[in-house]
N, C-alpha and C positions, 0 to 999 in steps of 0.2 A: 591761384595755387601754383607753386613751382613744379617743374617737370620732375625734379628729384622726389618730391612728396607724392606725386601721382604714381611714379614708378614703385615707390615703397608700398603704397596701398594696393597696387596691382599684384605685387609679389605676395603680400599677406593674404590676399583673396585666393590666389592659386594654391598656397600652402594649406589654407583652411579647408579647401575642397579636394585636396589630393588624397587618393585612396591609400590606406595603410594595409600592407599585405598581411600582417598579423601583429598581435600585440607583443610587446617585449615583456620579459619576466619582471615581476614587481621589484622596484628598487629595494636593495637591502636583503633580497632573498639569499639565503646562505645554506650550506650543508657541510657537515664535518665528515672527515674520513680518516682512516688509519691503515697502517701496513708496516712492512719491514724493509730496511734499506742497508746497503753496504756502502758507506761513504769513504771514498778513496782519493788518493792524490795528495794527501798531506799527512804529517806525522800524527796529528790528532783530528778528531771529527770536525772541529771548528775550522780547520784549514783545508777541508776536503774540496776538491775541484771537480769531482764526478760522483753522481748519485746513481748507484746501480740498485734498482728496486727488486725485491725478492718475492718468492712465492709464499713465504711464510717464515715463522721463527727458525725453522730448520732448513730453509731454502738455500741452495748453493748459489753463490754469485754467478751471474750470467750476463756480463756486459753486452748491451745491444738488444737483449730480449726484454719485453715488457714485464713488469712485476705485477703481482696480484694485490688488490686491495682487500683487506680482511674484514673491513666493516665500513659502514657509513650511516649517517642519520642525524638527528637533532636539527632537521631542516626547518627553515622559516620561510614565510612569504609563499611564492609560487612553488617552492621546493619542500614545503611542509608535508609531513606524513609519510615520507619515504624512508625506508631503513633496510639494512642488510647486516646481519651479524653472524660471525663464525663460519664463513665460507668463502666461496669465490664471488666477491662483491664488485668485480670490475678490474680494469687494467690501468697501469700508470707507466708511462714511458721513461726510460733512463734519460738523464739530463746532465750536460756539462755546466759547471758552476764556477767559471773563472772570475767573472766580474759582472757588475750591473751593465745592462745594455740590451740591444735587440737579441731575442732568442726565440725563433719561430719553431714551435713544436705542435703541428696539427694533431688534434685528438690526444693531447697530452694525458688527459684523464677521461675514462669512460666508466661511469657508475652503472652497474647492471645488477640483476637479481633482486632478491628480497621482495619488498612490496612495490617496487617500481616497475611498471610495465614497459617503459620507454627509456633507453639510455640517456643519462645526463652527461653531456660531453663538455669538457673545458679544453679549449685550444689556447696555447700560450703564445704570446707575441713578444714578450720582453721581461727581463729581470729588472725589477725596480731598485731593490736594495738587498745587501747581504750583511748579516751581522755575525762577526767572527770573534768578538772581543772577549767572550767568556769561554775559558777552556772547557772542552767537553760538551759545548752547546753550539748548535748551528741553526740559524734562522734566515729565511729569505722571503721576500715578497715579490710578486710578479703580476703582470697585467695580461689580459687576454679576453676571451668571450665565452659565454656559456650557451650551448645550443640544447634545446629540449622540446620534444614533441612538435607542435605546430607554431611555437613561438619563434619570433625573429632571434637571430644570434644577438645576445645582449652583452655589452661590455661588462667585464667583471675583474675582480682582483683575487689573488691567491696568496695565502699565508701558510708557510711550511716551517715546522720546527722539529728538531730531534736532539737527543742528548745521550751520552754514554760512550761506548767504544765505537769503533768504525762500523761494526755490524750491530744494528739496534732497531728499535721500533721508531715510528714517526707518527705525527698527527698533522693534519692540514685542514684548511677551511677555504672554500670558494664562495665568493659573495658578489652579487651583481651590483653595479653602480647605477645611479640615477641618469636616465637619458630622456631629454625632452622629446615628446612626440610632435608630429607635424602641426597639430592644433595649438600646442604650447608655443612653438616657434612663431606661429601666426599671431597669437596674442602678444608676444613680446615685440614683434615687428610693428604691430598696430600701436602698441604703447609708445615705441620710439617715434613713430610717425606723428602721433598725437602731440607729443612734446615738441617736436619740430614745428608742427603746424601752429601751436600756441605761440612759440617764439617768433615765428614768421609774422603772425597777426599783430603781436606786440610791437615788433619793429616797424611794421607798416603803419600802425596807429601812431607811433612816436614820430615817424616821418611826416604824417599828415598834420599832426599838431604843430610841428616845427614850421611847416609851410604856411599854416594859418597865422602863426605868430609873426 
């Protein structure tokens, strides 16, 4: 057996036995939320370059101050069963929206209150896409991670949409992505090693046959 195959088997064994600090949130776990925003920096809402989140439908614009989420719910997976309606349901940070790219906003969203005993926190790391093609409509998608309770921070995506005038309501959804655990990586590596070992034995057998001939 080659040194490369031996190294692969050793790495797989280490990963399989590595302790996991905590489980990640279930893949595809999601939660919806809503609030109010003042979209500025452009003549119409679809051209906005700054989102100033508000405290409510009558909230005064306050750039730099977090806005208030008025509701959240419809959760699935690890985030199922949590909801908050008609009150202070958490906070959302203002954000610059010039173009897609890195955009680091720790604790961008924090869902609190209602039936949820522990804050659900989404930290943003980058803007993936911005849709401005429809007048009066703005949509953007982002990447980041969700932290909740004793779970490990889990990679997640964020979808935001709003329409109307510059001061209007918005809706958004945060959803976790699938992340292989250590045992899954170990099985994948073992699979690659097994394929390599079979190929190695096949080549060795062919070489032996050629020598006999």
